[in-house]
N, C-alpha and C positions, 0 to 999 in steps of 0.2 A: 504494500500500500504506500502511496506517495502522498506527502502532505500538500504538495502543489504550491508551496509558498515560495515566492521569489525573494531574493536578497533585497533588503531595504534598510533605510536609516531608522534610527531610534525616533520615536515620536517626540522626544524632548532631549535636545542635546545637552541640557544641564543635568541629566540623570547620570549618576555614577553607580557603580556596582560593587558590592562586597559579597564574597562567598565565605560562609562560615565553615572552616575546614580544620578546626582545632580540637574537636572532641576526641575522647579516648575510645569511643566505640565499644563500651563495655558489653552491650547486648550481642556483639559479634565475637566475643572471646571464644576460643583462643586465637582466632585469626588476627585480631588487632593488637595482640601483645607486642609484636615487632613489625606491624604493618598498619599504617594509618588508614582509617576507613575510606577517605576520598580516593585512595589508590586501589580499592577493591575492584577487580575486573568484571566487566560485562562484555562477553566476547573477548576481543583482543585489546580493549581499551579500558582504562580506569573510568569509573563513574564520573570523576571530576573532569576528565578530558571531554567526555560527551557533553557535559554542561557548558564547558568553555566554548566548544564548537557551536552549540546551540545559541549561546549569547552572541557570538560573532555573526551568525546567520541573521539574528534579529537586530543587528546594528549596534551592539555594545562591544567596544574594543578596549576601554580602559577599565581594568578590573583589579580589585584588591583582594588578596586571599588572607583571611584572618586565620593564622596558624598557631598551633601550640604543640600538641602531642606529635612527636616524631616529625617535627616541621622540616628538618633537614632533608628527609626523604622526599617530601612534596616539592621542596625548592629544587632539589637535584633533578627531579623528573621533569618539571615544567619550565625551569629556568625563567627566561624573560617572557615566555608565553607565545613566542613567534611561531612555534610549531603548530599551535592551535589557531593562529590568526588573530591573536590578541596581544595586548601589552600588559604584563603583570607587575604588580608591586606586592609587597608582603607586609602584613601587620602582625607582629609577634606578641603573644601573651606570655609574660614571665610567670604569672599565676593565673589560674582560670578566672575569667570575668563573666561567665555566663553567656547567654546568647546575644543580649543587647549591649553588655558592658564594653566589648571591644570597639563599638561604634563611636564611643566617646573619645577614642584615641585618634580618630581621623583628623588630619591636618586641614582644618577649615571645613565646616559643614556645607555640603552642596545644597542646591535648591531642592532636589529630590534624590533619594537614595534607594536603589533597588537592592534588596538583601535576600539571599537565598541560602538554604542549607546545601552543603556539598555532598549530600548522599541521597538525592531524589532522582528518580527516573520519571520524566514527564514529557508530553508532547506540547506543553504550553508554549504559545508564542509570547515571549516575555514582554514584548512591546504592548500587548493588550492590557496587562495589569497596570502598566504605567499610564496608559491612556485613561483607564477607569479612574485611577487615582487623581489625575489632573482634572478630568471632567467633574468629579465629585468634590474637588477642592478639599480633600480630606487631609487630616494630619497623618493618618496611617491607613493603609489599605492592605488587607490580608487575602491571599489566595485561599479559597476554600474548596473542599471536596466533600461530596455527599457519600457517607459511608453507612453500610448496614451492619449493625452490631448484634450478633446473636445472643440471646439470653437462654441459658441452659436450664431454666427452671420454669415451672408454671407461674404465670404472673396474674395476681388477683387485683381487682378493683373493688374496694369496699366502701361503705358509708360510715357515718359516725356511730351507728348502732352496731357495727361489726358484721353487717350483712353483706354477703358477696353480691356484687352487681355484675361482674363479668369474670371470665376465666379464660386466659390465653395460654396455651401450652407451647413453651419454648418459642416465643415470638422473636421477630427481628425488629430492632429499633433503628429508625432512620435518623441520622444526625449529621450536622454539618461540622467538619473539622478543619483545622488549619493545615494547609498543604506545604508549609515551610518556605513560602515565597512572600515577600513583603515589599511595600514601598513606603518610605517615610519622608515627610516634608521636613524642611529645616527646623521648623518650630517644634516638631516632635523630638528631634535629636537633642534639643536643648534640655529636655527633661532627664536625660541619662546622666547619672552621677559619674564623675571621673574617678577611675581607680578602684571602683567598687563592683562587686558581683551584682549583676542586674540582668534579669531575663525578660524575654518578650512579654510574657503574661504580666510582669510587673509594670512594664512600660504601657501596655494597653490599658490596664486598670487605672494607672495614673492619668493617662490621657482622658479616659471617660470621666474620672473624678473632676478633672479640670474643665469639663464641658467641651472637649475637642471632638471632632467628627472622626470616627473610625469606620471605614467602609470595607466592603468585601467584594471580591472578584471571584465568582464561582467558575471553576473549570470543570467541564463535563467530559474531558478526554481522558487519556491514560495518566495515571499517577501511581507511583509506588515509592515508599520509603524503604531503603535497603538496610535499615538499622537492626533488624532481627534476622536470624538465620532463615526462617521460612519465607520472609518477605524478600530476602536477598535471592533465594532460589527462584521465587516467582518473577522477580525482576530480570534475572538472567535468562529465564525461559522466554519472557515477553520480548526482551531485546533480541534474542536469537531469531525469533519469528518475525520481527518487524524492524530490522536494523535500519532500513531506509527511512523509516518514520522518525527515528530518534537521532540518527547520526548523519548530519549534513556532510556531503562530500566536500573535500578540499580540492577545488579546481580553479584554474585561472579564470578570472573574470567574475568570480562571486565575491560576496562580502568577506569571505575567509581568505582572500588572496593577500599575500604580504604587501601588495601595492597599496592596501588601505592603511598600512602602518607607516609612520614617518620613517624616512630612510635611516635616521639616526637612532631609531628606537632601541633602547637598552633596558634590560631588567633592572629595576631599582628597588630599594628596600626602605621601609620606614622603621626606624629603631625606636 
């Protein structure tokens, strides 16, 4: 199956990208004891390489990797990012700062920041969530996925007198969950404390408490988080069956061409 998407520019040239690639991947032990989760392979490519190539396809070339656990392996593999058609910089965590904490270390907050986990397999066009964010003028926008959660018990509905009103045997609950892709406006980033552990749920709750708009962008296509062994195997199988959907080709004349990068592009680091 072919996505049919042509190479294009980002809907907002002021959007920057950060990929969170510093987690220890405890749910994938023992694989991640000596191997960072973003380098876990799908087919012949690490999951992070697939994400970088997708971002380049969608017009995002300036990308920062927030790294921590086994950072040297990630930096050695990707270098300046030119092999994936992007220009990479690295943001290192000396101590774990949570999912949102590293964003406070960015040198100068951008107008809009696209942030994503480095362990998701999706066919999302990343420019669409940025467009949603801009159209809704939100402080934050969260990509969401509809998930069906099985309940392994009989579920009762009762009234105040203890009488049963309904009985559903092992129902499935339909709920909307975060897909690990976010867009934050500059005003949202200012709420993140510097040098403290701070997670995305903390930031979203704070934004809501301050009366800020937090929007959603529902994705109805493919999405898997490879953080657990079962999900990793599902992602590997899905990728193997649909590589052309997830992995844009690197060919001359596309947005992935090295011609889109400045001739003097060098990998650089933020210390």
